[in-house]
C-alpha positions in Angstrom: -11.9 15.1 0.5 -11.6 17.2 -2.7 -11.0 20.9 -1.9 -10.2 20.4 1.9 -6.8 20.6 3.3 -5.5 17.4 4.9 -2.3 15.9 6.1 -0.6 13.3 3.9 2.4 10.9 4.3 4.6 11.0 1.2 6.3 7.7 0.5 8.3 6.0 -2.3 8.0 2.6 -3.7 10.0 1.3 -6.7 11.1 4.9 -7.6 7.5 6.2 -7.6 6.3 8.6 -5.0 2.7 8.6 -3.7 0.7 10.1 -0.9 -1.4 8.4 1.7 -3.9 10.0 4.1 -2.0 10.4 7.3 -5.2 9.3 9.3 -5.1 5.9 7.6 -1.6 5.1 9.1 -1.4 4.2 12.8 2.4 3.6 13.0 5.5 3.7 10.9 8.1 1.1 11.9 11.7 0.8 10.8 12.4 -2.8 11.9 10.1 -5.8 11.9 10.2 -9.6 11.8 7.8 -11.5 9.5 6.7 -15.1 9.5 5.7 -16.9 6.3 2.1 -17.1 5.2 1.4 -20.4 3.5 -0.1 -20.0 -0.1 -0.1 -16.2 0.1 0.6 -14.2 -3.0 4.3 -13.4 -3.5 3.6 -9.7 -2.9 3.2 -10.5 0.8 6.4 -10.5 2.9 4.7 -12.5 5.7 2.8 -11.7 8.8 4.2 -9.7 11.8 3.2 -9.3 15.4 1.8 -5.8 15.9 1.1 -5.2 19.6 -0.1 -8.8 20.0 -2.1 -9.0 16.8 -1.0 -10.7 13.5 -0.8 -8.3 10.6 0.1 -9.3 7.1 2.8 -7.2 5.4 2.4 -6.3 1.7 5.4 -5.1 -0.3 3.8 -2.0 -2.0 6.3 -1.9 -4.9 5.7 -5.6 -5.7 1.9 -5.0 -5.6 1.9 -1.9 -7.8 4.6 -2.8 -10.3 5.1 -6.6 -10.1 8.7 -6.3 -9.0 10.2 -8.9 -6.7 9.6 -8.0 -3.0 12.7 -6.6 -1.3 11.7 -7.1 2.3 13.6 -4.0 3.5 12.3 -0.6 4.1 9.9 1.0 6.5 6.5 -0.5 7.4 3.3 1.5 7.4 0.7 -0.1 9.7 -2.8 0.8 8.4 -5.7 1.7 10.7 -7.6 -1.4 11.5 -10.9 0.2 10.4 -9.5 0.2 6.8 -7.8 -3.2 7.0 -5.6 -5.4 9.1 -2.6 -4.8 6.9 0.9 -3.2 6.8 2.6 -1.9 3.7 6.4 -2.1 3.2 7.7 0.9 1.3 11.2 1.9 0.1 11.2 5.2 2.0 9.0 7.6 4.0 9.9 11.0 2.7 7.8 13.5 4.8 4.5 14.6 6.1 2.6 17.2 4.0 0.3 19.0 6.4 -1.7 21.1 3.9 -2.2 19.0 0.8 -5.3 19.0 -1.3 -6.6 16.2 -3.5 -7.1 17.2 -7.1 -9.6 15.9 -9.6 -11.6 12.8 -9.5 -11.1 11.3 -13.0 -9.7 7.9 -12.3 -9.1 4.7 -14.2 -11.3 1.9 -12.9 -8.4 -0.4 -12.0 -5.9 2.3 -11.0 -4.5 2.2 -7.5 -3.2 5.7 -7.7 -5.8 8.5 -7.6 -5.7 12.2 -8.3 -2.6 14.3 -7.7 -2.1 15.9 -4.3 -1.4 19.6 -4.6 1.6 20.8 -2.6 3.2 17.4 -2.6 5.3 17.8 -5.8 5.0 17.0 -9.4 3.3 13.7 -10.2 2.6 12.6 -6.6 -0.8 11.0 -6.5 -3.0 9.7 -3.8 -2.7 5.9 -3.1 -6.3 4.6 -3.0 -6.0 2.2 -0.1 -9.6 1.1 -0.4 -8.9 -0.2 -4.0 -5.7 -1.9 -2.8 -7.7 -3.7 0.0 -10.5 -4.6 -2.4 -8.1 -6.1 -4.9 -6.3 -8.0 -2.2 -9.6 -9.4 -1.0 -10.4 -10.6 -4.5 -7.0 -12.3 -4.9 -7.1 -13.9 -1.5 -10.6 -15.2 -1.9 -9.3 -16.9 -5.1 -7.4 -19.2 -2.8 -4.3 -21.1 -4.1 -5.0 -20.5 -7.8 -2.6 -18.8 -10.1 -3.1 -15.4 -8.6 -2.1 -16.6 -5.2 1.1 -18.2 -6.6 2.1 -15.3 -8.9 1.3 -12.3 -6.7 -1.3 -9.6 -7.0 0.5 -7.5 -9.6 0.7 -10.4 -12.0 -2.6 -11.9 -11.2 -4.2 -10.6 -14.4 -1.3 -11.6 -16.6 -1.9 -14.5 -19.1 
């Protein structure tokens, strides 16, 4: 996607702004009801009914920063081709119709990618594929310490 213009959704989570490819989001919801997921990491708010299908809801700030989940804020439902997952964010700021993704130098375990030009200072692309891969690893670990402490704290001693 480097060099091509694309639409992005600019969101905020725990005071940090990031961009998501608009094509990865199928719906933005303001209200939702969740039901508990037994033995799930604490970063999950629960599971919600999305047009008849159960979709787990991940608190993005808790995942990225290890903060306690708040449970309030808009929900971004991801395209099912990426994952059956919804992200709770603090705010949806705007759509950027002509953003460009910058360089490709990334840390191996970083969930935020290169900056998105036109989005504003320091706004980086959220690498949803890495988020999903990390969640898969943690969830496959079962009810071990990672499942009890949450994704962001899973690597902590």
